[in-house]
PLY file of the C-alpha trace (Angstrom):
ply
format ascii 1.0
element vertex 186
property float x
property float y
property float z
element edge 185
property int vertex1
property int vertex2
end_header
-7.78 -26.32 -57.93
-6.36 -26.46 -54.44
-4.31 -29.58 -55.25
-2.82 -27.92 -58.33
-1.99 -24.81 -56.29
-0.23 -26.94 -53.66
1.85 -28.74 -56.31
2.87 -25.44 -57.88
3.72 -24.01 -54.46
5.88 -27.05 -53.62
7.64 -26.80 -56.99
8.36 -23.13 -56.42
9.84 -23.72 -52.96
11.97 -26.61 -54.24
13.31 -24.41 -57.05
14.29 -21.51 -54.78
15.66 -23.60 -51.89
19.26 -22.65 -51.19
21.86 -25.36 -52.03
23.26 -25.11 -48.48
19.93 -26.10 -46.90
21.01 -29.75 -46.87
24.19 -28.94 -44.96
22.18 -28.66 -41.74
21.42 -32.36 -42.04
24.73 -33.62 -43.41
27.63 -31.39 -42.48
26.81 -29.05 -39.62
27.33 -30.45 -36.13
24.29 -29.90 -33.93
24.60 -27.78 -30.82
23.14 -28.76 -27.48
20.82 -26.44 -25.70
17.68 -24.47 -26.33
16.13 -22.77 -29.31
17.50 -19.34 -28.36
19.51 -19.21 -31.60
16.17 -18.73 -33.39
15.19 -15.63 -31.37
16.02 -12.99 -34.03
15.39 -15.11 -37.13
12.40 -14.60 -39.39
12.63 -18.12 -40.83
13.93 -21.43 -39.63
15.07 -24.49 -41.50
13.36 -27.66 -40.32
15.04 -30.93 -41.25
12.76 -33.96 -40.96
13.58 -37.47 -42.13
12.00 -39.83 -44.62
11.41 -43.44 -43.70
14.83 -44.43 -45.15
16.60 -41.70 -43.18
17.02 -39.21 -46.04
16.87 -35.66 -44.65
14.32 -33.22 -46.04
15.12 -29.54 -45.32
12.14 -27.18 -45.24
12.39 -23.42 -44.61
9.35 -22.13 -42.76
7.84 -19.39 -40.63
7.87 -20.07 -36.92
7.41 -18.27 -33.64
8.97 -18.81 -30.24
6.42 -19.43 -27.51
8.24 -19.79 -24.21
10.82 -22.55 -24.51
9.35 -23.97 -27.71
9.10 -23.00 -31.36
5.77 -23.41 -33.15
4.72 -23.45 -36.80
1.66 -24.25 -38.85
1.30 -26.51 -41.85
-1.40 -28.11 -43.94
-2.79 -30.98 -41.85
-2.28 -33.43 -44.72
1.23 -32.26 -45.66
3.88 -34.91 -46.19
6.08 -33.06 -43.69
3.57 -33.90 -40.93
3.45 -37.51 -42.04
7.24 -37.66 -41.58
6.97 -36.00 -38.15
4.33 -38.52 -37.01
6.64 -41.36 -37.99
9.84 -39.83 -36.62
9.63 -36.75 -34.36
13.42 -36.28 -34.38
14.33 -33.09 -36.27
17.03 -30.49 -36.62
16.18 -26.82 -36.67
18.32 -23.79 -37.48
17.82 -20.09 -38.12
17.71 -19.58 -41.88
16.88 -17.27 -44.75
13.70 -17.49 -46.83
15.52 -19.87 -49.19
16.81 -22.08 -46.38
20.43 -20.92 -46.14
21.43 -21.70 -42.54
22.38 -18.69 -40.41
23.30 -20.60 -37.24
24.27 -24.13 -36.22
21.35 -26.57 -36.01
19.74 -27.65 -32.76
18.52 -31.21 -32.25
14.81 -31.06 -31.44
11.67 -33.12 -31.07
8.47 -32.22 -32.95
4.96 -32.80 -31.67
1.73 -32.10 -33.55
-0.54 -30.16 -31.23
-4.06 -31.23 -30.34
-6.80 -28.78 -31.37
-7.22 -27.52 -27.79
-3.48 -26.63 -27.70
-3.47 -24.58 -30.91
-4.61 -21.17 -29.60
-1.28 -20.16 -27.96
0.61 -21.26 -31.09
-1.69 -19.22 -33.33
-1.29 -16.17 -31.07
2.51 -16.46 -31.18
2.54 -16.71 -35.00
0.03 -13.86 -35.39
2.07 -11.65 -33.06
5.32 -12.32 -34.90
4.14 -12.02 -38.52
1.03 -9.81 -38.14
-0.53 -8.32 -41.24
1.86 -9.98 -43.71
0.76 -13.42 -42.55
-2.93 -12.51 -42.63
-2.65 -11.20 -46.20
-0.79 -14.30 -47.40
-3.29 -16.59 -45.68
-6.15 -14.88 -47.51
-4.39 -15.20 -50.87
-3.83 -18.93 -50.47
-6.73 -21.35 -50.91
-7.67 -23.11 -47.65
-6.08 -26.55 -47.32
-8.60 -29.39 -47.77
-7.75 -31.03 -44.43
-7.31 -27.75 -42.54
-4.25 -26.58 -40.63
-2.16 -28.29 -37.99
0.20 -26.66 -35.51
3.49 -28.23 -34.50
5.72 -27.50 -31.54
9.47 -28.00 -31.54
11.39 -28.47 -28.31
15.13 -28.80 -28.00
16.01 -32.36 -27.11
17.22 -31.41 -23.64
13.94 -29.50 -23.03
11.81 -32.38 -24.23
13.33 -34.85 -21.81
14.62 -36.89 -24.72
18.19 -37.97 -25.21
19.82 -38.97 -28.46
19.93 -42.57 -27.22
16.17 -42.76 -26.64
15.14 -41.86 -30.21
15.63 -44.44 -32.90
17.75 -43.06 -35.70
17.01 -44.83 -38.99
20.15 -43.70 -40.78
22.97 -41.24 -40.89
23.31 -39.19 -44.03
26.60 -38.17 -45.56
27.25 -36.16 -48.69
28.30 -38.20 -51.71
28.89 -36.41 -54.98
25.86 -34.44 -56.07
23.34 -36.40 -53.98
23.36 -38.01 -50.58
23.99 -41.54 -49.50
22.43 -43.27 -46.52
24.30 -45.55 -44.18
23.11 -47.26 -40.98
24.04 -45.67 -37.67
25.75 -47.64 -34.97
25.35 -46.31 -31.44
27.22 -47.53 -28.44
25.03 -47.79 -25.31
0 1
1 2
2 3
3 4
4 5
5 6
6 7
7 8
8 9
9 10
10 11
11 12
12 13
13 14
14 15
15 16
16 17
17 18
18 19
19 20
20 21
21 22
22 23
23 24
24 25
25 26
26 27
27 28
28 29
29 30
30 31
31 32
32 33
33 34
34 35
35 36
36 37
37 38
38 39
39 40
40 41
41 42
42 43
43 44
44 45
45 46
46 47
47 48
48 49
49 50
50 51
51 52
52 53
53 54
54 55
55 56
56 57
57 58
58 59
59 60
60 61
61 62
62 63
63 64
64 65
65 66
66 67
67 68
68 69
69 70
70 71
71 72
72 73
73 74
74 75
75 76
76 77
77 78
78 79
79 80
80 81
81 82
82 83
83 84
84 85
85 86
86 87
87 88
88 89
89 90
90 91
91 92
92 93
93 94
94 95
95 96
96 97
97 98
98 99
99 100
100 101
101 102
102 103
103 104
104 105
105 106
106 107
107 108
108 109
109 110
110 111
111 112
112 113
113 114
114 115
115 116
116 117
117 118
118 119
119 120
120 121
121 122
122 123
123 124
124 125
125 126
126 127
127 128
128 129
129 130
130 131
131 132
132 133
133 134
134 135
135 136
136 137
137 138
138 139
139 140
140 141
141 142
142 143
143 144
144 145
145 146
146 147
147 148
148 149
149 150
150 151
151 152
152 153
153 154
154 155
155 156
156 157
157 158
158 159
159 160
160 161
161 162
162 163
163 164
164 165
165 166
166 167
167 168
168 169
169 170
170 171
171 172
172 173
173 174
174 175
175 176
176 177
177 178
178 179
179 180
180 181
181 182
182 183
183 184
184 185
């Protein structure tokens, strides 16, 4: 039953996702700096990348915890598989449907170890309170449990754009997207 519920949930979110969610990956220039642009937002749009470089925008709940943003996800979610393979992401304040409200920030994602999860859980519980607790109780527990992820702006993470391999650059092309290799000058 849990697998069916997850598929239905994913279908629902794909159907309601705002058409501008992809613009964070394709059109919007990223800003340098910290994650301060997320301070007053209830949702953020996380853009992770498939193996071929195709961007995947995902609106989600998050909380700021110091100089990082944190969120939780099913431990076996495809989103986490993408983050393990390529921690380079873009993140922007967004609406529930993923419509960007601010320019994206280049960031690096890291899946937290179990002993690092408590501060992330506290930050999420403090931000979303009772609403989050009610929704968590309504949803069946994920088979593999939950995982917490931290996002740090590239400058905060000690990572430069030259030190992360970029599989592809994505540009809009008609109704879909096309992928082309990126050339970087050292």
